[in-house]
Backbone as CSV, one residue per row, in Angstrom:
resi,resn,N_x,N_y,N_z,CA_x,CA_y,CA_z,C_x,C_y,C_z
1,UNK,108.278,142.692,100.968,108.761,142.021,99.764,108.384,140.541,99.843
2,UNK,107.787,140.001,98.774,107.405,138.592,98.786,108.636,137.708,98.664
3,UNK,108.551,136.511,99.271,109.671,135.574,99.245,109.830,134.990,97.849
4,UNK,111.084,134.907,97.380,111.339,134.347,96.056,111.126,132.849,96.097
5,UNK,110.473,132.320,95.060,110.238,130.885,94.981,110.720,130.374,93.629
6,UNK,111.349,129.195,93.671,111.818,128.589,92.429,110.638,128.181,91.569
7,UNK,110.774,128.388,90.269,109.714,128.025,89.334,110.153,126.844,88.469
8,UNK,109.201,126.067,88.071,109.515,124.904,87.238,110.018,125.378,85.881
9,UNK,111.150,124.807,85.471,111.738,125.171,84.190,111.900,123.951,83.293
10,UNK,111.577,122.767,83.780,111.829,121.544,83.038,110.512,120.924,82.560
11,UNK,110.656,120.069,81.547,109.475,119.367,81.040,109.466,117.905,81.465
12,UNK,110.659,117.331,81.741,110.712,115.926,82.136,111.725,115.710,83.250
13,UNK,111.394,114.779,84.148,112.299,114.371,85.234,112.508,112.875,85.091
14,UNK,113.748,112.480,84.874,114.036,111.081,84.597,115.182,110.565,85.459
15,UNK,115.181,109.258,85.680,116.250,108.590,86.421,117.393,108.287,85.458
16,UNK,118.609,108.561,85.899,119.791,108.260,85.092,120.744,107.387,85.895
17,UNK,121.189,106.313,85.306,122.136,105.427,85.992,123.545,105.987,85.849
18,UNK,124.234,106.134,86.982,125.602,106.656,86.993,126.481,105.673,87.746
19,UNK,127.782,105.939,87.758,128.709,104.986,88.367,128.470,104.804,89.863
20,UNK,128.004,105.872,90.560,127.816,105.799,92.007,126.425,105.293,92.407
21,UNK,125.518,105.151,91.431,124.160,104.732,91.758,123.182,105.241,90.730
22,UNK,122.185,106.023,91.194,121.145,106.518,90.294,120.899,108.000,90.572
23,UNK,120.959,108.781,89.521,120.726,110.208,89.652,119.388,110.589,89.051
24,UNK,119.048,111.868,89.155,117.814,112.403,88.596,118.194,113.546,87.664
25,UNK,117.653,113.516,86.474,117.964,114.554,85.491,116.699,115.286,85.074
26,UNK,116.777,116.594,85.027,115.674,117.444,84.566,116.024,117.920,83.167
27,UNK,115.318,117.399,82.190,115.635,117.695,80.779,117.109,117.403,80.497
28,UNK,117.609,116.342,81.096,118.991,115.928,80.870,120.011,116.574,81.779
29,UNK,119.599,117.526,82.608,120.535,118.217,83.507,120.458,117.581,84.893
30,UNK,121.592,117.097,85.424,121.577,116.415,86.726,121.120,117.338,87.853
31,UNK,120.286,116.802,88.729,119.846,117.544,89.913,120.967,117.518,90.943
32,UNK,121.160,118.640,91.615,122.164,118.725,92.676,121.491,119.040,94.009
33,UNK,122.202,118.726,95.080,121.702,119.018,96.425,121.924,120.492,96.727
34,UNK,121.365,121.006,97.822,121.630,122.410,98.194,123.117,122.722,98.357
35,UNK,123.921,121.707,98.732,125.366,121.913,98.876,126.106,121.662,97.567
36,UNK,125.377,121.547,96.469,125.930,121.404,95.121,126.575,120.043,94.877
37,UNK,126.191,119.043,95.655,126.626,117.681,95.367,125.642,117.051,94.383
38,UNK,126.123,116.111,93.605,125.227,115.406,92.695,124.209,114.623,93.514
39,UNK,122.933,114.755,93.184,121.893,114.037,93.909,121.833,112.614,93.342
40,UNK,122.623,111.745,93.961,122.731,110.347,93.538,122.330,109.457,94.701
41,UNK,121.410,108.530,94.446,120.901,107.643,95.491,121.296,106.203,95.160
42,UNK,121.215,105.287,96.132,121.762,103.942,95.927,120.912,102.986,95.104
43,UNK,119.618,103.231,94.960,118.758,102.280,94.250,117.866,102.988,93.244
44,UNK,117.449,102.239,92.244,116.545,102.798,91.245,115.199,103.146,91.865
45,UNK,114.726,102.310,92.786,113.439,102.569,93.416,113.402,103.907,94.125
46,UNK,114.463,104.221,94.867,114.521,105.497,95.563,114.648,106.646,94.566
47,UNK,115.443,106.434,93.524,115.590,107.472,92.490,114.262,107.754,91.811
48,UNK,113.483,106.720,91.558,112.181,106.914,90.927,111.237,107.705,91.829
49,UNK,111.336,107.471,93.145,110.498,108.221,94.087,110.882,109.699,94.075
50,UNK,112.176,109.973,94.006,112.641,111.361,93.943,112.218,112.005,92.628
51,UNK,112.426,111.292,91.532,112.081,111.834,90.218,110.584,112.126,90.118
52,UNK,109.762,111.270,90.717,108.309,111.485,90.680,107.931,112.785,91.367
53,UNK,108.653,113.132,92.433,108.369,114.398,93.127,108.678,115.592,92.237
54,UNK,109.791,115.522,91.499,110.135,116.626,90.596,109.141,116.700,89.448
55,UNK,108.718,115.552,88.960,107.753,115.538,87.862,106.401,116.094,88.289
56,UNK,106.067,115.950,89.563,104.759,116.383,90.065,104.689,117.873,90.373
57,UNK,105.831,118.571,90.363,105.818,119.998,90.666,105.093,120.768,89.554
58,UNK,104.412,121.812,89.956,103.686,122.602,88.978,104.451,123.886,88.668
59,UNK,103.791,125.006,88.596,104.470,126.242,88.195,105.549,126.653,89.190
60,UNK,105.216,126.528,90.512,106.158,126.909,91.567,106.565,125.657,92.332
61,UNK,107.851,125.508,92.576,108.369,124.339,93.275,108.045,124.448,94.759
62,UNK,107.453,123.390,95.306,107.098,123.343,96.723,107.936,122.279,97.419
63,UNK,109.022,122.660,98.093,109.887,121.672,98.758,109.146,120.817,99.791
64,UNK,108.092,121.359,100.395,107.360,120.597,101.407,106.629,119.404,100.806
65,UNK,106.436,119.420,99.499,105.773,118.304,98.829,106.773,117.285,98.298
66,UNK,108.044,117.407,98.717,109.111,116.559,98.176,109.904,115.874,99.292
67,UNK,109.260,115.005,100.092,109.959,114.381,101.222,111.117,113.473,100.810
68,UNK,111.005,112.769,99.687,112.098,111.893,99.262,113.317,112.716,98.840
69,UNK,113.056,113.826,98.182,114.158,114.708,97.791,114.831,115.299,99.021
70,UNK,114.035,115.739,99.983,114.608,116.312,101.208,115.439,115.273,101.961
71,UNK,114.962,114.039,102.007,115.711,112.991,102.698,117.021,112.698,101.973
72,UNK,116.968,112.642,100.650,118.192,112.404,99.882,119.193,113.534,100.092
73,UNK,118.705,114.773,100.112,119.589,115.910,100.368,120.235,115.800,101.748
74,UNK,119.446,115.404,102.745,119.977,115.262,104.106,121.031,114.175,104.167
75,UNK,120.800,113.075,103.472,121.767,111.976,103.473,123.102,112.414,102.879
76,UNK,123.043,113.143,101.787,124.266,113.520,101.071,124.966,114.725,101.682
77,UNK,124.198,115.720,102.116,124.799,116.966,102.602,125.104,116.951,104.093
78,UNK,124.416,116.106,104.864,124.586,116.115,106.311,125.138,114.796,106.843
79,UNK,124.411,113.717,106.619,124.818,112.439,107.215,126.131,111.935,106.623
80,UNK,126.296,112.039,105.330,127.503,111.511,104.691,128.776,112.179,105.199
81,UNK,128.686,113.445,105.585,129.881,114.176,106.007,130.158,114.048,107.509
82,UNK,129.216,113.454,108.247,129.439,113.225,109.677,128.815,111.889,110.087
83,UNK,129.092,110.888,109.297,128.446,109.587,109.465,128.708,108.991,110.842
84,UNK,129.950,109.005,111.287,130.270,108.408,112.584,129.536,109.106,113.717
85,UNK,129.500,110.428,113.682,128.822,111.178,114.741,127.328,110.872,114.767
86,UNK,126.722,110.780,113.575,125.292,110.467,113.507,125.035,109.068,114.044
87,UNK,125.867,108.111,113.653,125.694,106.738,114.130,125.855,106.659,115.643
88,UNK,126.819,107.381,116.179,127.017,107.394,117.640,125.789,107.965,118.345
89,UNK,125.241,109.031,117.786,124.071,109.671,118.392,122.881,108.721,118.410
90,UNK,122.669,108.015,117.303,121.552,107.077,117.235,121.771,105.911,118.194
91,UNK,122.969,105.351,118.197,123.262,104.201,119.051,123.079,104.533,120.525
92,UNK,123.278,105.798,120.882,123.157,106.208,122.284,121.741,106.028,122.814
93,UNK,120.757,105.959,121.933,119.378,105.718,122.381,119.257,104.389,123.112
94,UNK,120.130,103.447,122.797,120.040,102.132,123.425,120.216,102.173,124.924
95,UNK,120.970,103.123,125.421,121.232,103.186,126.856,120.110,103.865,127.630
96,UNK,119.150,104.449,126.908,117.994,105.067,127.568,116.739,104.745,126.765
97,UNK,116.665,103.509,126.302,115.597,103.108,125.393,114.229,103.219,126.036
98,UNK,113.285,103.753,125.283,111.910,103.913,125.756,111.352,102.632,126.362
99,UNK,111.627,101.496,125.735,111.032,100.230,126.168,111.517,99.766,127.533
100,UNK,112.571,100.387,128.034,113.170,99.925,129.292,112.701,100.715,130.511
101,UNK,112.045,101.837,130.316,111.660,102.677,131.445,110.170,102.521,131.717
102,UNK,109.865,101.856,132.833,108.512,101.415,133.123,107.891,102.183,134.283
103,UNK,106.573,102.253,134.237,105.816,102.884,135.311,105.761,101.968,136.526
104,UNK,105.706,102.554,137.705,105.536,101.783,138.937,104.066,101.525,139.224
105,UNK,103.230,102.399,138.722,101.787,102.300,138.899,101.124,103.241,137.872
106,UNK,99.842,103.067,137.625,98.907,102.073,138.145,99.143,100.683,137.540
107,UNK,98.530,99.695,138.127,98.771,98.322,137.731,98.397,98.071,136.273
108,UNK,97.315,98.728,135.812,96.879,98.515,134.432,97.949,98.960,133.435
109,UNK,98.593,100.092,133.719,99.637,100.587,132.831,100.872,99.698,132.908
110,UNK,101.226,99.272,134.112,102.365,98.372,134.293,102.163,97.096,133.476
111,UNK,100.970,96.551,133.545,100.655,95.322,132.822,100.720,95.534,131.314
112,UNK,100.188,96.673,130.853,100.189,96.943,129.419,101.601,97.136,128.893
113,UNK,102.441,97.845,129.630,103.830,98.027,129.201,104.540,96.686,129.095
114,UNK,104.362,95.839,130.079,105.015,94.531,130.050,104.516,93.697,128.870
115,UNK,103.206,93.737,128.610,102.622,92.926,127.547,103.105,93.360,126.160
116,UNK,103.290,94.667,125.962,103.680,95.163,124.644,105.183,95.311,124.470
117,UNK,105.880,95.656,125.531,107.301,95.953,125.405,108.213,94.763,125.667
118,UNK,107.847,93.887,126.583,108.708,92.743,126.882,108.965,91.851,125.672
119,UNK,107.936,91.526,124.865,108.205,90.670,123.703,109.198,91.274,122.710
120,UNK,109.215,92.589,122.608,110.149,93.218,121.678,111.568,93.179,122.235
121,UNK,111.708,93.355,123.542,113.032,93.201,124.148,113.510,91.756,124.024
122,UNK,112.587,90.808,124.143,112.943,89.392,123.971,113.391,89.133,122.531
123,UNK,112.682,89.734,121.578,113.069,89.597,120.171,114.462,90.154,119.936
124,UNK,114.752,91.310,120.524,116.059,91.936,120.329,117.184,91.056,120.878
125,UNK,116.912,90.359,121.971,117.935,89.484,122.548,118.353,88.405,121.554
126,UNK,117.385,87.908,120.789,117.680,86.864,119.802,118.136,87.442,118.473
127,UNK,117.354,88.368,117.922,117.625,88.881,116.584,118.823,89.814,116.523
128,UNK,119.021,90.598,117.580,120.108,91.587,117.600,121.243,91.188,118.522
129,UNK,121.083,90.066,119.218,122.091,89.560,120.160,122.434,90.600,121.229
130,UNK,121.400,91.296,121.678,121.597,92.331,122.694,120.408,92.339,123.639
131,UNK,120.658,92.104,124.915,119.594,92.105,125.911,119.591,93.426,126.665
132,UNK,118.506,94.190,126.515,118.315,95.385,127.321,117.329,95.049,128.431
133,UNK,117.613,95.539,129.635,116.793,95.197,130.795,115.911,96.365,131.204
134,UNK,114.636,96.078,131.498,113.739,97.138,131.953,114.034,97.554,133.383
135,UNK,113.636,98.761,133.741,113.753,99.258,135.113,112.548,100.149,135.399
136,UNK,112.256,100.305,136.662,111.093,101.097,137.067,111.512,102.537,137.340
137,UNK,110.722,103.481,136.834,111.018,104.884,137.072,111.730,105.524,135.902
138,UNK,112.092,106.806,136.076,112.703,107.571,134.993,114.184,107.859,135.215
139,UNK,114.718,107.477,136.360,116.144,107.698,136.616,116.981,106.771,135.739
140,UNK,118.022,107.340,135.139,118.850,106.553,134.228,119.621,105.470,134.963
141,UNK,119.587,104.280,134.395,120.386,103.154,134.884,121.005,102.508,133.658
142,UNK,122.319,102.510,133.539,122.970,102.057,132.301,122.732,100.584,131.989
143,UNK,122.692,100.304,130.696,122.626,98.931,130.225,124.040,98.352,130.175
144,UNK,124.158,97.072,129.927,125.479,96.443,129.887,126.262,96.944,128.680
145,UNK,127.554,97.088,128.842,128.401,97.554,127.744,128.382,96.567,126.584
146,UNK,128.264,95.279,126.886,128.243,94.271,125.836,127.042,94.475,124.912
147,UNK,125.859,94.667,125.494,124.653,94.871,124.685,124.765,96.153,123.873
148,UNK,125.232,97.229,124.489,125.321,98.507,123.798,126.337,98.461,122.659
149,UNK,127.432,97.758,122.854,128.441,97.653,121.804,127.913,96.876,120.603
150,UNK,127.129,95.829,120.861,126.569,95.054,119.756,125.545,95.870,118.974
151,UNK,124.726,96.623,119.675,123.750,97.477,119.002,124.458,98.580,118.217
152,UNK,125.482,99.160,118.822,126.222,100.222,118.150,126.868,99.718,116.866
153,UNK,127.414,98.520,116.904,128.055,97.952,115.710,127.046,97.801,114.577
154,UNK,125.821,97.434,114.906,124.785,97.296,113.886,124.408,98.656,113.299
155,UNK,124.350,99.655,114.145,124.032,100.999,113.648,125.138,101.480,112.716
156,UNK,126.382,101.311,113.134,127.507,101.773,112.326,127.643,101.019,111.008
157,UNK,127.060,99.840,110.919,127.134,99.054,109.685,126.159,99.526,108.616
158,UNK,125.226,100.382,108.975,124.235,100.860,108.014,124.864,101.798,106.989
159,UNK,124.328,101.767,105.785,124.789,102.684,104.751,124.315,104.106,105.088
160,UNK,124.823,105.069,104.350,124.460,106.465,104.606,122.960,106.681,104.480
161,UNK,122.356,106.142,103.444,120.921,106.355,103.247,120.100,105.562,104.258
162,UNK,120.525,104.356,104.596,119.854,103.608,105.653,119.943,104.361,106.972
163,UNK,121.118,104.888,107.258,121.331,105.600,108.511,120.454,106.850,108.594
164,UNK,120.288,107.519,107.483,119.435,108.709,107.457,118.000,108.361,107.809
165,UNK,117.480,107.301,107.203,116.115,106.863,107.504,116.022,106.296,108.915
166,UNK,117.037,105.547,109.312,117.035,104.917,110.632,117.032,105.960,111.736
167,UNK,117.703,107.076,111.504,117.697,108.169,112.484,116.268,108.563,112.832
168,UNK,115.408,108.685,111.822,114.028,109.094,112.086,113.227,107.970,112.731
169,UNK,113.470,106.727,112.336,112.766,105.604,112.959,113.048,105.564,114.459
170,UNK,114.273,105.878,114.828,114.661,105.819,116.245,114.233,107.081,116.992
171,UNK,114.537,108.242,116.442,114.259,109.485,117.173,112.758,109.733,117.317
172,UNK,111.978,109.372,116.317,110.535,109.601,116.396,109.864,108.636,117.371
173,UNK,110.377,107.417,117.464,109.800,106.434,118.386,110.405,106.530,119.778
174,UNK,111.603,107.105,119.874,112.296,107.182,121.155,112.956,105.884,121.552
175,UNK,113.097,104.973,120.589,113.603,103.643,120.923,114.506,103.095,119.829
176,UNK,115.726,102.748,120.192,116.638,102.099,119.250,116.095,100.731,118.863
177,UNK,115.539,100.014,119.830,115.016,98.674,119.557,113.812,98.739,118.620
178,UNK,112.928,99.693,118.822,111.798,99.832,117.910,112.270,100.243,116.514
179,UNK,113.350,101.015,116.436,113.915,101.357,115.138,114.351,100.112,114.395
180,UNK,115.056,99.215,115.088,115.463,97.960,114.461,114.253,97.091,114.130
181,UNK,113.255,97.086,115.016,112.049,96.298,114.771,111.337,96.774,113.514
182,UNK,111.288,98.085,113.321,110.679,98.629,112.107,111.509,98.275,110.879
183,UNK,112.806,98.432,110.982,113.690,98.145,109.854,113.615,96.680,109.437
184,UNK,113.430,95.797,110.411,113.422,94.369,110.118,112.019,93.779,110.018
185,UNK,111.014,94.645,109.938,109.629,94.206,109.717,109.129,93.246,110.793
186,UNK,109.445,93.539,112.050,108.949,92.696,113.128,107.430,92.736,113.195
187,UNK,106.871,93.930,113.045,105.426,94.120,112.988,105.134,95.206,111.961
188,UNK,103.860,95.390,111.641,103.491,96.466,110.735,103.874,97.806,111.346
189,UNK,104.161,98.761,110.481,104.691,100.037,110.944,103.716,100.781,111.837
190,UNK,102.410,100.668,111.570,101.441,101.371,112.410,101.352,100.738,113.791
191,UNK,101.522,99.420,113.870,101.506,98.742,115.166,102.720,99.146,116.005
192,UNK,103.870,99.242,115.372,105.071,99.656,116.099,104.951,101.105,116.567
193,UNK,104.322,101.938,115.759,104.115,103.328,116.162,103.232,103.398,117.402
194,UNK,102.155,102.613,117.404,101.273,102.595,118.570,102.003,102.085,119.808
195,UNK,102.895,101.127,119.622,103.676,100.618,120.750,104.566,101.725,121.317
196,UNK,105.120,102.548,120.436,105.974,103.643,120.905,105.167,104.705,121.646
197,UNK,103.865,104.783,121.370,102.989,105.798,121.988,102.114,105.178,123.082
198,UNK,102.505,104.039,123.607,101.699,103.355,124.607,101.295,104.278,125.747
199,UNK,102.228,105.004,126.305,101.922,105.880,127.439,100.942,106.981,127.048
200,UNK,101.145,107.589,125.882,100.245,108.651,125.441,98.848,108.111,125.180
201,UNK,98.773,106.932,124.585,97.470,106.327,124.304,96.741,106.013,125.608
202,UNK,97.487,105.508,126.574,96.877,105.186,127.872,96.359,106.459,128.546
203,UNK,97.147,107.512,128.511,96.725,108.779,129.108,95.454,109.310,128.438
204,UNK,95.391,109.192,127.106,94.212,109.670,126.389,92.977,108.863,126.766
205,UNK,93.177,107.572,127.030,92.056,106.738,127.452,91.525,107.158,128.824
206,UNK,92.434,107.630,129.668,92.028,108.019,131.013,91.408,109.413,131.056
207,UNK,91.980,110.351,130.308,91.602,111.758,130.449,91.004,112.372,129.196
208,UNK,90.944,111.607,128.131,90.420,112.143,126.891,91.538,112.617,125.970
209,UNK,91.247,112.667,124.690,92.245,113.050,123.708,92.445,114.563,123.679
210,UNK,93.682,114.955,123.432,94.035,116.360,123.231,94.205,116.561,121.726
211,UNK,93.361,117.385,121.135,93.372,117.540,119.680,94.718,118.007,119.155
212,UNK,95.349,118.930,119.864,96.642,119.449,119.413,97.704,118.359,119.474
213,UNK,97.706,117.579,120.549,98.675,116.492,120.687,98.443,115.417,119.632
214,UNK,97.185,115.123,119.353,96.863,114.114,118.351,97.312,114.562,116.965
215,UNK,97.147,115.844,116.669,97.566,116.374,115.375,99.086,116.290,115.227
216,UNK,99.799,116.622,116.305,101.262,116.543,116.279,101.713,115.095,116.093
217,UNK,101.034,114.180,116.766,101.380,112.759,116.643,101.135,112.256,115.226
218,UNK,100.083,112.752,114.577,99.782,112.337,113.208,100.884,112.770,112.243
219,UNK,101.410,113.972,112.455,102.514,114.459,111.617,103.752,113.586,111.821
220,UNK,104.030,113.236,113.072,105.189,112.392,113.367,105.016,110.996,112.788
221,UNK,103.791,110.477,112.841,103.547,109.146,112.283,103.789,109.143,110.779
222,UNK,103.383,110.211,110.108,103.631,110.308,108.670,105.131,110.283,108.384
223,UNK,105.907,110.980,109.212,107.359,110.988,109.049,107.949,109.615,109.355
224,UNK,107.374,108.925,110.332,107.817,107.572,110.699,107.578,106.614,109.531
225,UNK,106.411,106.698,108.930,106.105,105.871,107.768,107.056,106.173,106.609
226,UNK,107.301,107.448,106.377,108.208,107.845,105.298,109.602,107.278,105.538
227,UNK,110.072,107.341,106.767,111.404,106.824,107.077,111.495,105.330,106.778
228,UNK,110.447,104.599,107.078,110.427,103.163,106.787,110.499,102.913,105.286
229,UNK,109.754,103.684,104.502,109.779,103.526,103.045,111.182,103.807,102.508
230,UNK,111.802,104.882,102.987,113.152,105.225,102.527,114.130,104.129,102.932
231,UNK,114.001,103.630,104.152,114.908,102.557,104.582,114.784,101.359,103.652
232,UNK,113.568,100.962,103.332,113.368,99.810,102.451,113.888,100.082,101.037
233,UNK,113.647,101.272,100.533,114.111,101.617,99.196,115.628,101.750,99.121
234,UNK,116.267,101.905,100.273,117.724,102.018,100.303,118.411,100.662,100.282
235,UNK,117.623,99.600,100.092,118.159,98.247,99.962,118.856,97.806,101.232
236,UNK,118.103,97.837,102.352,118.639,97.470,103.654,119.162,96.034,103.662
237,UNK,120.267,95.837,104.356,120.825,94.489,104.538,121.483,94.430,105.898
238,UNK,120.922,93.591,106.776,121.516,93.412,108.092,122.416,92.204,108.078
């Protein structure tokens, strides 16, 4: 039996301003999330991105072609109902941040990690008022409670939609600090992505590229870029 697929039934997808923000209407009928909540987003820009996805659908609706809609659904149906737990999970990355775990050798890799990662930790000390310290090896060594509490407070201060996008910025990069760096435009998003993949890039330089790994990384980079766009459209304010 073939899988049932939703078919387009509307002629127009438009943004509608409502008391809670901005909704999307299909021929005047409000769009709802899979959990039957009203699909309402915080800014017109984000609503327009969602509406454009609905307008672009053809005879059969393809959810995979609707990343803004999927993100909005996740924010409303998942993150909003467990906001504290999600924020705690994201903040926990600070205690095992990618930028803090350094190689002991070879010297070239050690030097490259210090050159690319130290300046971002220095930036975080000033911009985020939290100093994370690097260590050699992969064994966990906790950061100071003061630094972690300050980072956690910043994560918890994010709105639901910011938090949804921020989750991907952090989880895809493996770094809470890089997530904040992306959110605050410390560097271009592609440069920050390369910084998060420093070890993989170095390995590829030594042994050659793995096509399957490169393809997987490209998919993740696309998601990383999307998360940054959603964060910006959610009207971020630190």
